[in-house]
All heavy atoms as an XYZ file, in Angstrom:
789
protein
N     -13.655   -159.081    -78.127
C     -13.669   -158.014    -79.095
C     -14.825   -157.072    -78.758
O     -15.947   -157.524    -78.528
C     -13.829   -158.592    -80.506
C     -14.010   -157.538    -81.575
S     -14.055   -158.192    -83.253
C     -12.314   -158.431    -83.524
N     -14.560   -155.804    -78.751
C     -15.590   -154.790    -78.531
C     -16.281   -154.494    -79.866
O     -15.615   -154.232    -80.865
C     -14.942   -153.520    -78.001
C     -15.904   -152.391    -77.771
C     -15.198   -151.136    -77.304
O     -14.205   -151.235    -76.564
O     -15.640   -150.045    -77.709
N     -17.607   -154.542    -79.871
C     -18.362   -154.327    -81.100
C     -19.383   -153.215    -80.883
O     -20.216   -153.303    -79.993
C     -19.095   -155.615    -81.551
C     -19.889   -155.368    -82.833
C     -18.109   -156.753    -81.747
N     -19.298   -152.179    -81.700
C     -20.286   -151.098    -81.690
C     -21.359   -151.436    -82.708
O     -21.051   -151.877    -83.822
C     -19.627   -149.774    -82.044
N     -22.617   -151.248    -82.337
C     -23.732   -151.567    -83.229
C     -24.548   -150.305    -83.469
O     -24.892   -149.593    -82.537
C     -24.632   -152.672    -82.628
C     -25.818   -152.953    -83.546
C     -23.824   -153.940    -82.383
N     -24.853   -150.064    -84.750
C     -25.682   -148.921    -85.141
C     -26.819   -149.438    -86.015
O     -26.599   -150.246    -86.916
C     -24.834   -147.918    -85.916
C     -25.578   -146.693    -86.354
C     -24.709   -145.754    -87.179
O     -23.496   -145.976    -87.302
O     -25.278   -144.788    -87.720
N     -28.018   -148.984    -85.715
C     -29.192   -149.391    -86.475
C     -29.885   -148.135    -86.972
O     -30.138   -147.217    -86.199
C     -30.155   -150.225    -85.594
C     -31.392   -150.611    -86.373
C     -29.444   -151.456    -85.052
N     -30.204   -148.121    -88.263
C     -30.853   -146.955    -88.863
C     -32.113   -147.385    -89.610
O     -32.076   -148.269    -90.460
C     -29.892   -146.270    -89.837
C     -30.436   -145.018    -90.483
C     -29.434   -144.407    -91.447
O     -28.228   -144.427    -91.157
O     -29.873   -143.928    -92.510
N     -33.225   -146.759    -89.275
C     -34.466   -146.983    -90.001
C     -35.234   -148.229    -89.599
O     -36.229   -148.575    -90.229
N     -34.785   -148.921    -88.579
C     -35.482   -150.114    -88.104
C     -36.014   -149.821    -86.707
O     -35.266   -149.410    -85.828
C     -34.535   -151.313    -88.038
C     -33.964   -151.778    -89.379
C     -32.826   -152.747    -89.154
C     -35.042   -152.424    -90.212
N     -37.301   -150.015    -86.514
C     -37.916   -149.768    -85.213
C     -38.413   -151.081    -84.629
O     -38.835   -151.984    -85.363
C     -39.081   -148.796    -85.362
N     -38.374   -151.194    -83.309
C     -38.833   -152.411    -82.649
C     -40.282   -152.737    -82.992
O     -40.652   -153.900    -83.088
C     -38.696   -152.280    -81.133
C     -37.271   -152.373    -80.670
C     -37.157   -152.344    -79.169
O     -38.024   -152.925    -78.482
O     -36.197   -151.753    -78.674
N     -41.092   -151.714    -83.171
C     -42.508   -151.950    -83.456
C     -42.838   -151.841    -84.947
O     -43.992   -151.890    -85.338
C     -43.384   -150.988    -82.645
C     -43.082   -149.525    -82.961
O     -42.042   -149.243    -83.604
O     -43.879   -148.671    -82.565
N     -41.820   -151.685    -85.781
C     -42.042   -151.565    -87.225
C     -42.063   -152.914    -87.905
O     -41.893   -153.957    -87.273
N     -42.272   -152.913    -89.201
C     -42.298   -154.181    -89.943
C     -40.921   -154.844    -89.938
O     -39.896   -154.167    -89.935
C     -42.701   -153.762    -91.357
C     -42.331   -152.328    -91.462
C     -42.456   -151.753    -90.080
N     -40.931   -156.151    -89.902
C     -39.693   -156.918    -89.928
C     -39.416   -157.387    -91.350
O     -40.319   -157.554    -92.155
C     -39.818   -158.126    -89.007
C     -39.909   -157.729    -87.548
C     -40.064   -158.912    -86.674
N     -38.888   -159.793    -86.772
C     -38.605   -160.716    -85.874
N     -39.387   -160.909    -84.840
N     -37.537   -161.476    -86.014
N     -38.159   -157.635    -91.586
C     -37.757   -158.218    -92.864
C     -38.238   -159.670    -92.889
O     -38.447   -160.278    -91.836
C     -36.246   -158.162    -93.011
N     -38.402   -160.244    -94.075
C     -38.751   -161.662    -94.152
C     -37.710   -162.518    -93.409
O     -36.543   -162.139    -93.300
C     -38.725   -161.950    -95.660
C     -38.978   -160.620    -96.292
C     -38.317   -159.622    -95.396
N     -38.139   -163.658    -92.928
C     -37.271   -164.526    -92.119
C     -35.966   -164.876    -92.837
O     -34.901   -164.917    -92.211
C     -38.022   -165.793    -91.725
N     -36.028   -165.125    -94.125
C     -34.812   -165.486    -94.866
C     -33.809   -164.333    -94.883
O     -32.592   -164.558    -94.802
C     -35.161   -165.896    -96.298
N     -34.299   -163.109    -94.962
C     -33.425   -161.936    -94.956
C     -32.824   -161.755    -93.567
O     -31.630   -161.476    -93.417
C     -34.197   -160.671    -95.398
C     -34.714   -160.830    -96.834
C     -33.329   -159.426    -95.263
C     -33.658   -161.055    -97.878
N     -33.643   -161.900    -92.526
C     -33.126   -161.810    -91.159
C     -32.049   -162.864    -90.913
O     -31.014   -162.582    -90.311
C     -34.247   -161.973    -90.138
C     -35.135   -160.768    -90.014
C     -36.152   -160.918    -88.890
O     -36.233   -162.003    -88.245
O     -36.877   -159.934    -88.645
N     -32.292   -164.079    -91.367
C     -31.317   -165.162    -91.173
C     -30.021   -164.865    -91.916
O     -28.926   -165.097    -91.382
C     -31.914   -166.495    -91.628
N     -30.131   -164.354    -93.127
C     -28.930   -164.024    -93.900
C     -28.159   -162.878    -93.244
O     -26.930   -162.912    -93.169
C     -29.305   -163.659    -95.338
N     -28.870   -161.867    -92.754
C     -28.210   -160.745    -92.078
C     -27.472   -161.257    -90.835
O     -26.321   -160.868    -90.576
C     -29.231   -159.676    -91.704
N     -28.117   -162.121    -90.079
C     -27.472   -162.714    -88.903
C     -26.205   -163.462    -89.309
O     -25.150   -163.329    -88.679
C     -28.441   -163.656    -88.181
C     -27.801   -164.384    -87.040
C     -27.751   -163.810    -85.773
C     -27.216   -165.632    -87.225
C     -27.134   -164.469    -84.715
C     -26.599   -166.292    -86.174
C     -26.562   -165.717    -84.928
O     -25.949   -166.369    -83.901
N     -26.291   -164.247    -90.376
C     -25.147   -165.023    -90.839
C     -23.998   -164.102    -91.245
O     -22.842   -164.361    -90.908
C     -25.552   -165.917    -92.013
C     -24.441   -166.790    -92.516
C     -24.144   -167.984    -91.872
C     -23.696   -166.425    -93.616
C     -23.111   -168.801    -92.328
C     -22.662   -167.223    -94.079
C     -22.372   -168.413    -93.433
N     -24.310   -163.033    -91.989
C     -23.274   -162.082    -92.412
C     -22.555   -161.523    -91.192
O     -21.324   -161.509    -91.123
C     -23.877   -160.934    -93.251
C     -22.863   -159.816    -93.481
C     -24.391   -161.450    -94.589
N     -23.322   -161.054    -90.218
C     -22.723   -160.445    -89.025
C     -21.918   -161.476    -88.238
O     -20.761   -161.238    -87.874
C     -23.806   -159.792    -88.135
C     -23.224   -159.343    -86.798
C     -24.452   -158.615    -88.862
N     -22.505   -162.635    -87.979
C     -21.822   -163.652    -87.176
C     -20.530   -164.122    -87.831
O     -19.482   -164.224    -87.174
C     -22.753   -164.835    -86.933
N     -20.577   -164.398    -89.112
C     -19.393   -164.906    -89.805
C     -18.323   -163.822    -89.935
O     -17.131   -164.082    -89.737
C     -19.781   -165.440    -91.190
C     -18.671   -166.171    -91.902
C     -18.229   -167.451    -91.213
O     -19.049   -168.127    -90.574
O     -17.027   -167.784    -91.315
N     -18.735   -162.591    -90.248
C     -17.765   -161.502    -90.382
C     -17.090   -161.195    -89.048
O     -15.870   -160.968    -89.000
C     -18.446   -160.253    -90.933
N     -17.852   -161.192    -87.953
C     -17.248   -160.947    -86.645
C     -16.336   -162.105    -86.221
O     -15.287   -161.885    -85.610
C     -18.324   -160.697    -85.587
C     -19.058   -159.366    -85.693
C     -20.159   -159.281    -84.640
C     -18.104   -158.182    -85.575
N     -16.737   -163.320    -86.550
C     -15.879   -164.469    -86.256
C     -14.557   -164.346    -86.996
O     -13.483   -164.547    -86.418
C     -16.588   -165.787    -86.638
O     -17.757   -165.917    -85.828
C     -15.681   -166.992    -86.432
N     -14.623   -164.009    -88.279
C     -13.403   -163.822    -89.069
C     -12.540   -162.709    -88.490
O     -11.314   -162.838    -88.405
C     -13.739   -163.506    -90.526
C     -14.218   -164.716    -91.290
O     -14.067   -165.853    -90.844
N     -14.812   -164.483    -92.438
N     -13.172   -161.599    -88.108
C     -12.425   -160.469    -87.546
C     -11.720   -160.893    -86.253
O     -10.547   -160.577    -86.035
C     -13.357   -159.289    -87.295
N     -12.431   -161.605    -85.391
C     -11.844   -162.034    -84.117
C     -10.688   -163.008    -84.328
O      -9.683   -162.961    -83.615
C     -12.919   -162.676    -83.240
N     -10.803   -163.877    -85.334
C      -9.775   -164.885    -85.573
C      -8.570   -164.352    -86.328
O      -7.444   -164.793    -86.087
C     -10.373   -166.046    -86.381
C     -11.319   -166.919    -85.600
C     -12.071   -167.851    -86.511
C     -11.387   -169.163    -86.709
N     -12.214   -170.130    -87.468
N      -8.801   -163.423    -87.270
C      -7.740   -163.102    -88.230
C      -7.278   -161.649    -88.251
O      -6.190   -161.373    -88.739
C      -8.198   -163.475    -89.641
C      -8.637   -164.894    -89.784
N      -7.781   -165.962    -89.621
C      -9.851   -165.429    -90.044
C      -8.446   -167.088    -89.796
N      -9.706   -166.796    -90.047
N      -8.075   -160.712    -87.772
C      -7.747   -159.301    -88.001
C      -6.700   -158.743    -87.050
O      -6.018   -157.781    -87.370
C      -9.009   -158.435    -87.905
O      -9.391   -158.247    -86.552
N      -6.636   -159.297    -85.840
C      -5.744   -158.730    -84.836
C      -6.318   -157.486    -84.176
O      -5.677   -156.847    -83.363
N      -7.543   -157.144    -84.507
C      -8.194   -155.956    -83.957
C      -8.990   -156.308    -82.708
O      -9.532   -157.401    -82.596
C      -9.143   -155.346    -84.996
O      -9.829   -154.235    -84.452
N      -9.071   -155.364    -81.799
C      -9.899   -155.565    -80.614
C     -11.236   -154.858    -80.742
O     -12.052   -154.903    -79.835
C      -9.162   -155.059    -79.369
O      -8.918   -153.670    -79.490
N     -11.458   -154.191    -81.894
C     -12.716   -153.463    -82.097
C     -13.283   -153.730    -83.488
O     -12.554   -153.905    -84.452
C     -12.498   -151.961    -81.948
C     -12.090   -151.584    -80.558
C     -12.089   -150.109    -80.338
N     -11.360   -149.396    -81.379
C     -10.989   -148.141    -81.274
N     -11.287   -147.453    -80.204
N     -10.341   -147.562    -82.248
N     -14.613   -153.743    -83.524
C     -15.330   -153.891    -84.796
C     -16.629   -153.106    -84.692
O     -17.029   -152.682    -83.606
C     -15.617   -155.367    -85.081
N     -17.287   -152.949    -85.835
C     -18.580   -152.267    -85.837
C     -19.535   -152.995    -86.760
O     -19.128   -153.616    -87.742
C     -18.435   -150.807    -86.275
O     -17.977   -150.731    -87.606
N     -20.812   -152.891    -86.406
C     -21.886   -153.461    -87.214
C     -22.882   -152.342    -87.457
O     -23.265   -151.628    -86.526
C     -22.590   -154.630    -86.488
C     -23.802   -155.118    -87.279
C     -21.610   -155.763    -86.231
N     -23.301   -152.190    -88.702
C     -24.300   -151.179    -89.044
C     -25.381   -151.825    -89.893
O     -25.093   -152.449    -90.908
C     -23.657   -150.029    -89.808
C     -24.609   -148.892    -90.078
C     -23.841   -147.640    -90.495
N     -24.738   -146.517    -90.486
C     -25.141   -145.874    -91.573
N     -24.697   -146.233    -92.764
N     -25.971   -144.860    -91.472
N     -26.630   -151.687    -89.452
C     -27.791   -152.188    -90.189
C     -28.608   -150.988    -90.619
O     -28.934   -150.128    -89.796
C     -28.639   -153.090    -89.302
C     -27.935   -154.297    -88.689
C     -28.828   -154.959    -87.657
C     -27.538   -155.275    -89.760
N     -28.943   -150.936    -91.900
C     -29.707   -149.805    -92.432
C     -30.872   -150.335    -93.253
O     -30.682   -151.133    -94.184
C     -28.824   -148.894    -93.320
C     -29.638   -147.740    -93.883
C     -27.624   -148.384    -92.542
N     -32.057   -149.876    -92.899
C     -33.239   -150.214    -93.692
C     -33.240   -149.334    -94.932
O     -33.194   -148.112    -94.850
C     -34.510   -149.978    -92.887
C     -35.745   -150.290    -93.683
C     -36.990   -150.042    -92.880
N     -38.140   -150.120    -93.757
C     -39.376   -150.095    -93.334
N     -39.634   -149.999    -92.055
N     -40.364   -150.184    -94.187
N     -33.302   -149.971    -96.082
C     -33.395   -149.276    -97.359
C     -34.817   -149.372    -97.866
O     -35.612   -150.187    -97.374
C     -32.429   -149.907    -98.369
C     -30.962   -149.993    -97.940
C     -30.179   -150.827    -98.937
C     -30.375   -148.609    -97.787
N     -35.133   -148.589    -98.870
C     -36.486   -148.621    -99.424
C     -36.868   -150.032    -99.869
O     -37.993   -150.475    -99.674
C     -36.577   -147.643   -100.594
C     -37.969   -147.449   -101.115
C     -37.999   -146.355   -102.161
C     -39.425   -146.076   -102.584
N     -39.514   -144.970   -103.512
N     -35.925   -150.732   -100.454
C     -36.197   -152.080   -100.962
C     -35.199   -153.106   -100.454
O     -34.800   -154.011   -101.184
C     -36.194   -152.075   -102.480
C     -37.293   -151.246   -103.083
C     -37.666   -151.825   -104.430
N     -38.844   -151.249   -104.994
C     -40.072   -151.692   -104.772
N     -40.277   -152.687   -103.974
N     -41.102   -151.121   -105.368
N     -34.783   -152.964    -99.196
C     -33.856   -153.959    -98.691
C     -33.215   -153.580    -97.374
O     -33.628   -152.638    -96.698
N     -32.192   -154.334    -97.040
C     -31.460   -154.163    -95.803
C     -29.978   -154.168    -96.128
O     -29.494   -155.053    -96.837
C     -31.780   -155.318    -94.839
C     -31.078   -155.325    -93.502
C     -31.521   -154.131    -92.644
C     -31.355   -156.631    -92.765
N     -29.264   -153.168    -95.639
C     -27.812   -153.121    -95.820
C     -27.165   -153.521    -94.501
O     -27.544   -153.031    -93.439
C     -27.337   -151.738    -96.221
C     -25.823   -151.670    -96.380
C     -25.327   -150.437    -97.059
N     -25.970   -150.145    -98.323
C     -25.670   -150.722    -99.495
N     -24.747   -151.651    -99.549
N     -26.295   -150.371   -100.594
N     -26.185   -154.396    -94.599
C     -25.438   -154.871    -93.441
C     -23.972   -154.552    -93.689
O     -23.410   -154.976    -94.696
C     -25.613   -156.397    -93.245
C     -24.835   -156.877    -92.046
C     -27.083   -156.772    -93.146
N     -23.374   -153.807    -92.767
C     -21.943   -153.487    -92.879
C     -21.245   -153.935    -91.603
O     -21.663   -153.597    -90.506
C     -21.727   -152.004    -93.081
C     -20.232   -151.626    -93.040
C     -20.010   -150.179    -93.302
N     -20.108   -150.013    -94.748
C     -20.012   -148.848    -95.362
N     -19.860   -147.745    -94.683
N     -20.097   -148.776    -96.674
N     -20.181   -154.694    -91.779
C     -19.345   -155.112    -90.659
C     -17.930   -154.659    -90.981
O     -17.413   -154.937    -92.065
C     -19.386   -156.641    -90.441
C     -18.511   -157.038    -89.270
C     -20.823   -157.119    -90.241
N     -17.325   -153.935    -90.038
C     -15.979   -153.412    -90.256
C     -15.117   -153.698    -89.037
O     -15.607   -153.739    -87.912
C     -16.029   -151.914    -90.528
N     -13.830   -153.896    -89.288
C     -12.875   -154.015    -88.190
C     -11.684   -153.124    -88.489
O     -11.513   -152.655    -89.606
C     -12.451   -155.475    -87.959
C     -11.625   -156.047    -89.093
O     -10.514   -155.530    -89.349
O     -12.064   -157.025    -89.722
N     -10.884   -152.894    -87.485
C      -9.728   -152.018    -87.619
C      -8.427   -152.819    -87.670
O      -7.367   -152.322    -87.294
C      -9.696   -151.041    -86.441
C     -10.928   -150.169    -86.365
C     -10.956   -149.308    -85.116
O     -10.041   -149.405    -84.266
O     -11.915   -148.535    -84.990
N      -8.536   -154.043    -88.141
C      -7.403   -154.958    -88.124
C      -6.434   -154.811    -89.267
O      -6.412   -153.806    -89.976
N      -5.677   -155.875    -89.483
C      -4.551   -155.854    -90.416
C      -4.946   -155.925    -91.891
O      -4.117   -155.764    -92.763
C      -3.586   -156.966    -90.066
C      -4.099   -158.356    -90.370
C      -3.180   -159.414    -89.850
N      -3.711   -159.692    -88.538
C      -3.068   -160.156    -87.497
N      -1.865   -160.444    -87.575
N      -3.628   -160.367    -86.359
N      -6.221   -156.215    -92.189
C      -6.654   -156.264    -93.585
C      -6.132   -157.485    -94.303
O      -5.667   -158.441    -93.696
N      -6.214   -157.443    -95.615
C      -5.743   -158.547    -96.436
C      -6.696   -159.724    -96.512
O      -6.304   -160.814    -96.903
N      -7.969   -159.509    -96.147
C      -8.953   -160.597    -96.231
C      -9.070   -161.061    -97.677
O      -9.132   -160.263    -98.597
C     -10.305   -160.125    -95.713
N      -9.101   -162.380    -97.853
C      -9.094   -162.964    -99.187
C     -10.110   -164.106    -99.240
O     -10.013   -165.053    -98.462
C      -7.692   -163.481    -99.490
C      -7.550   -164.089   -100.864
O      -8.499   -164.047   -101.672
O      -6.460   -164.633   -101.133
N     -11.062   -164.020   -100.157
C     -12.090   -165.058   -100.274
C     -11.518   -166.424   -100.603
O     -12.115   -167.438   -100.261
C     -13.113   -164.671   -101.342
C     -14.050   -163.596   -100.898
C     -15.088   -163.281   -101.945
O     -15.987   -164.113   -102.165
O     -14.987   -162.191   -102.529
N     -10.390   -166.470   -101.269
C      -9.831   -167.769   -101.654
C      -9.086   -168.435   -100.499
O      -8.681   -169.581   -100.617
C      -8.882   -167.607   -102.848
O      -7.740   -166.841   -102.476
N      -8.957   -167.744    -99.373
C      -8.206   -168.280    -98.250
C      -8.984   -169.195    -97.330
O      -8.443   -169.714    -96.373
N     -10.251   -169.405    -97.567
C     -11.045   -170.264    -96.698
C     -12.502   -170.188    -97.074
O     -12.875   -169.594    -98.082
N     -13.353   -170.755    -96.235
C     -14.768   -170.827    -96.584
C     -15.606   -169.694    -96.003
O     -16.741   -169.500    -96.412
C     -15.343   -172.167    -96.107
O     -15.213   -172.268    -94.698
N     -15.082   -168.925    -95.044
C     -15.869   -167.902    -94.361
C     -16.425   -166.819    -95.270
O     -17.641   -166.633    -95.362
N     -15.552   -166.099    -95.953
C     -16.006   -165.003    -96.815
C     -16.786   -165.532    -98.014
O     -17.784   -164.929    -98.419
C     -14.815   -164.165    -97.283
C     -14.091   -163.389    -96.188
C     -12.837   -162.724    -96.743
C     -15.018   -162.368    -95.565
N     -16.347   -166.638    -98.564
C     -17.069   -167.239    -99.685
C     -18.455   -167.691    -99.238
O     -19.441   -167.533    -99.966
C     -16.279   -168.403   -100.265
C     -16.848   -169.050   -101.526
C     -17.026   -168.019   -102.634
C     -15.939   -170.170   -101.986
N     -18.558   -168.215    -98.031
C     -19.857   -168.619    -97.496
C     -20.797   -167.434    -97.339
O     -21.997   -167.541    -97.624
N     -20.263   -166.300    -96.891
C     -21.084   -165.088    -96.788
C     -21.580   -164.692    -98.170
O     -22.762   -164.424    -98.372
C     -20.299   -163.922    -96.154
C     -19.928   -164.235    -94.707
C     -21.114   -162.633    -96.219
C     -18.981   -163.222    -94.079
N     -20.669   -164.654    -99.129
C     -21.045   -164.256   -100.494
C     -22.131   -165.178   -101.054
O     -23.102   -164.734   -101.654
C     -19.838   -164.239   -101.420
C     -20.184   -163.737   -102.826
C     -18.985   -163.576   -103.718
N     -18.025   -162.598   -103.262
C     -18.165   -161.282   -103.347
N     -19.266   -160.766   -103.855
N     -17.214   -160.477   -102.924
N     -21.989   -166.471   -100.848
C     -22.975   -167.429   -101.369
C     -24.335   -167.256   -100.700
O     -25.370   -167.334   -101.352
C     -22.476   -168.849   -101.175
C     -21.363   -169.207   -102.130
C     -20.862   -170.600   -101.898
N     -19.842   -170.954   -102.888
C     -18.969   -171.917   -102.722
N     -18.977   -172.643   -101.620
N     -18.078   -172.171   -103.654
N     -24.341   -167.031    -99.394
C     -25.603   -166.845    -98.666
C     -26.326   -165.595    -99.164
O     -27.531   -165.611    -99.368
C     -25.308   -166.743    -97.174
C     -26.499   -166.485    -96.286
C     -27.414   -167.695    -96.126
N     -26.782   -168.817    -95.524
C     -26.930   -169.204    -94.262
N     -27.712   -168.538    -93.457
N     -26.309   -170.271    -93.815
N     -25.582   -164.529    -99.365
C     -26.165   -163.269    -99.858
C     -26.650   -163.428   -101.296
O     -27.752   -163.013   -101.648
C     -25.138   -162.123    -99.718
C     -25.593   -160.874   -100.445
C     -24.870   -161.821    -98.241
N     -25.848   -164.063   -102.140
C     -26.212   -164.254   -103.544
C     -27.443   -165.134   -103.702
O     -28.243   -164.937   -104.625
C     -25.035   -164.860   -104.317
N     -27.628   -166.088   -102.799
C     -28.797   -166.974   -102.871
C     -30.106   -166.200   -102.740
O     -31.150   -166.669   -103.178
C     -28.714   -168.042   -101.791
N     -30.040   -165.009   -102.163
C     -31.226   -164.154   -102.002
C     -31.208   -162.985   -102.979
O     -31.895   -161.997   -102.781
C     -31.290   -163.642   -100.561
C     -31.458   -164.731    -99.514
C     -31.222   -164.173    -98.124
C     -32.825   -165.372    -99.624
N     -30.401   -163.103   -104.037
C     -30.234   -162.050   -105.039
C     -29.644   -160.772   -104.458
O     -29.866   -159.680   -104.970
C     -31.554   -161.738   -105.759
C     -32.033   -162.900   -106.608
O     -31.166   -163.632   -107.142
O     -33.245   -163.097   -106.718
N     -28.872   -160.914   -103.400
C     -28.199   -159.774   -102.797
C     -26.801   -159.602   -103.364
O     -26.340   -160.385   -104.190
N     -26.135   -158.557   -102.911
C     -24.771   -158.286   -103.348
C     -23.870   -158.129   -102.129
O     -24.329   -157.793   -101.035
C     -24.692   -157.005   -104.197
O     -25.157   -155.896   -103.410
C     -25.531   -157.128   -105.460
N     -22.594   -158.357   -102.337
C     -21.627   -158.202   -101.262
C     -20.340   -157.624   -101.813
O     -19.895   -158.002   -102.894
C     -21.331   -159.552   -100.611
C     -20.398   -159.449    -99.432
S     -20.053   -161.050    -98.711
C     -18.408   -161.341    -99.329
N     -19.759   -156.693   -101.068
C     -18.471   -156.117   -101.420
C     -17.544   -156.248   -100.223
O     -17.969   -156.078    -99.084
C     -18.623   -154.644   -101.793
C     -19.426   -154.413   -103.047
C     -19.559   -152.936   -103.378
O     -18.743   -152.129   -102.881
O     -20.481   -152.601   -104.118
N     -16.285   -156.538   -100.509
C     -15.271   -156.615    -99.467
C     -14.195   -155.592    -99.789
O     -13.689   -155.547   -100.906
C     -14.627   -158.014    -99.401
C     -15.677   -159.070    -99.104
C     -13.518   -158.041    -98.360
C     -15.165   -160.486    -99.223
N     -13.857   -154.790    -98.804
C     -12.742   -153.857    -98.914
C     -11.755   -154.227    -97.826
O     -12.086   -154.149    -96.633
C     -13.234   -152.414    -98.733
O     -12.124   -151.540    -98.698
N     -10.552   -154.646    -98.217
C      -9.594   -155.124    -97.217
C      -8.177   -155.036    -97.761
O      -7.556   -156.035    -98.109
C      -9.937   -156.562    -96.827
O      -9.113   -156.991    -95.775
N      -7.663   -153.840    -97.823
C      -6.290   -153.649    -98.276
C      -5.321   -154.162    -97.210
O      -5.620   -154.078    -96.014
C      -6.016   -152.162    -98.527
C      -6.889   -151.548    -99.596
C      -6.700   -152.230   -100.939
O      -5.584   -152.543   -101.345
N      -7.787   -152.473   -101.639
N      -4.168   -154.681    -97.604
C      -3.170   -155.066    -96.600
C      -2.865   -153.864    -95.692
O      -2.714   -152.744    -96.170
C      -1.950   -155.460    -97.433
C      -2.544   -155.911    -98.742
C      -3.730   -155.001    -98.958
N      -2.837   -154.088    -94.415
C      -2.653   -153.008    -93.460
C      -3.968   -152.540    -92.869
O      -3.989   -151.787    -91.914
N      -5.076   -152.962    -93.479
C      -6.410   -152.722    -92.939
C      -6.988   -151.388    -93.341
O      -6.368   -150.616    -94.046
N      -8.178   -151.150    -92.960
C      -9.122   -152.010    -92.254
C      -9.851   -152.938    -93.221
O      -9.606   -152.886    -94.435
C     -10.095   -151.012    -91.629
C     -10.160   -149.902    -92.632
C      -8.749   -149.810    -93.191
N     -10.765   -153.732    -92.705
C     -11.612   -154.596    -93.532
C     -13.062   -154.191    -93.334
O     -13.512   -153.994    -92.214
C     -11.434   -156.078    -93.143
O     -10.084   -156.471    -93.430
C     -12.406   -156.980    -93.899
N     -13.776   -154.062    -94.453
C     -15.204   -153.759    -94.416
C     -15.929   -154.741    -95.323
O     -15.528   -154.949    -96.469
C     -15.496   -152.324    -94.895
O     -14.775   -151.411    -94.069
C     -16.978   -152.009    -94.831
N     -16.988   -155.333    -94.797
C     -17.862   -156.206    -95.584
C     -19.212   -155.519    -95.656
O     -19.804   -155.182    -94.627
C     -17.988   -157.590    -94.933
C     -16.615   -158.275    -94.938
C     -19.040   -158.441    -95.650
C     -16.572   -159.569    -94.178
N     -19.666   -155.278    -96.868
C     -20.945   -154.614    -97.120
C     -21.853   -155.572    -97.869
O     -21.501   -156.035    -98.955
C     -20.724   -153.396    -98.026
C     -20.977   -152.101    -97.320
O     -21.910   -152.039    -96.507
O     -20.231   -151.148    -97.598
N     -22.997   -155.881    -97.292
C     -23.970   -156.744    -97.956
C     -25.276   -155.999    -98.120
O     -25.723   -155.300    -97.206
C     -24.198   -158.013    -97.147
N     -25.885   -156.130    -99.283
C     -27.200   -155.559    -99.546
C     -28.160   -156.710    -99.817
O     -27.928   -157.506   -100.744
C     -27.154   -154.608   -100.741
N     -29.178   -156.805    -98.986
C     -30.158   -157.878    -99.094
C     -31.492   -157.300    -99.519
O     -32.075   -156.476    -98.797
C     -30.300   -158.578    -97.741
C     -29.006   -159.216    -97.213
C     -29.142   -159.538    -95.737
C     -28.680   -160.449    -98.021
N     -32.001   -157.684   -100.688
C     -33.256   -157.116   -101.165
C     -34.453   -157.688   -100.408
O     -34.481   -158.875   -100.079
C     -33.300   -157.520   -102.634
C     -32.491   -158.770   -102.703
C     -31.433   -158.638   -101.642
N     -35.411   -156.823   -100.101
C     -36.656   -157.306    -99.507
C     -37.726   -156.223    -99.605
O     -37.433   -155.055    -99.830
C     -36.481   -157.744    -98.042
S     -36.221   -156.424    -96.863
N     -38.952   -156.654    -99.453
C     -40.096   -155.743    -99.435
C     -40.561   -155.649    -98.005
O     -40.770   -156.650    -97.329
C     -41.227   -156.281   -100.349
C     -42.446   -155.383   -100.252
C     -40.725   -156.401   -101.774
N     -40.735   -154.447    -97.523
C     -41.157   -154.222    -96.151
C     -42.641   -154.183    -96.137
O     -43.416   -154.077    -95.454
C     -40.562   -152.937    -95.585
C     -39.072   -152.976    -95.606
C     -38.253   -152.531    -96.595
C     -38.211   -153.524    -94.612
N     -36.942   -152.756    -96.268
C     -36.889   -153.362    -95.051
C     -38.428   -154.125    -93.384
C     -35.785   -153.781    -94.300
C     -37.348   -154.531    -92.656
C     -36.035   -154.367    -93.095
């Protein structure tokens, strides 16, 4: 799967997010891309990381068939639980016919 990555507001020499936030962001991206590769039928996806004033936004999107459903397995529910454990939020947009977008907001102080 071809994955385009975009990073906004994060610099290599700038402050890093706390380790728990970095780990959660990694989990969101890894699990969402795994789901996309297994279920979407798409050969392309995108990842966007944006530094917010009080957090980190992680967006993973694919151009696949859509219809992602949290009740269909542990992947999406696992993402939601990991994000919620850090008082973050997650939204899934996945109409039948696609595309699918997972948006997670992870709160942190820089």
